[in-house]
N, C-alpha and C positions, 0 to 999 in steps of 0.2 A: 504494499499500499504506500503511495506516495502523496505527502502533503505538498502543494505548491502555494506558494504565497505571492501573490502579484500585486505590485504597488504602483499607482500613478497618481499624480495631482490633477485636480480639476481647476478651472479658472476661479480665481478670487471671487467671492461673493455668491459662490454656488451654495445653494441651499439643500437641506435634507431632502425635501420634496422633489427637487430637480434630480439629484442622485437616485432617489427612489424611482422616479418617472424613466429615468436611463436604465435602471435594473429591470424594470418591467418590459422594455423593448427587447432585452436580450434572453429573458427568462425560458422562453420556449426553445431558443437555440440551444441552451445549457442542458435542458430537459431531453434533448435529442442525442445527447452525447452518451453513448452506450457504455464507455469506460469510465465515466464520471459517477463516482458514489453520492458526493454532496458538494455544495458550493455554498459559501457564505459571502455576502456582500456587506461590507463594513466601511463606516465614514466616520472620521473624527470630528466632524462639525466645522471644520476650517477648509482644508484643501486635499488632505489625505485620504484617497480611497484605497481599499485593499480588497482582493478576492482571495478566499482561503478555499482551496479545492483539494478534495481527496479523490485521487485516481487509482485505477487498478495497475497502471504502469507509468513509468517516465515518457515512454514513446507516445502514448495518448494525450499526456499533458503537452508535449512538444508539439504535436500535430494540431492541436486545438488552438495554441497560442502561436500561430504560423505569422509569416510577415503580412498576410492580409489583415488579420486581427491586429497586429501591432500598428499597421498604418492607419486602421479605423480609430484606435486609441489615440494617435497623434492627431488625426483629423477631427474628431469630435471633442477631446478633452485637451488638446494643445501640448500634451506631455508624453515622453517616452516611458513606457512601463519598464520596472525591473522585476525580475523573477527570481525566486528562491525556491529550492527543493530540498525536502527532508524525507528521509525515511521514516515511516510511521511505525513505531514498535509496538504501540497500545493505544486503545481508545477506551475510556470509561464513559459509558453512555447511561446517564441516569433516567433518561426517558424511558427506556425498557429494562433497566437494571442490569445491563450487561457489561462485561469487561472482555475486550477482544484483542488477543495478541497477534501480531503479524510476523 
């Protein structure tokens, strides 16, 4: 299991509502990613937006965040995204009471 953290900045003055509206426009696209387990949309209330993704493989993460996706980020938000990858060793899920090791 791979955790991918994507970070980019939005334009100054961008509101939470605008970030949420943009997230709504791409939610269906992320639902169609068969190798994506979960995605979290995060906003710090200022300019920092992050996406936290859990993927079955690094290859799937790389394919989803290709040059077309990077260019859209630059065109829409005016910033170049940075991406970090982590090996997910365990998830504690209090929603269903599970602890899963990978």
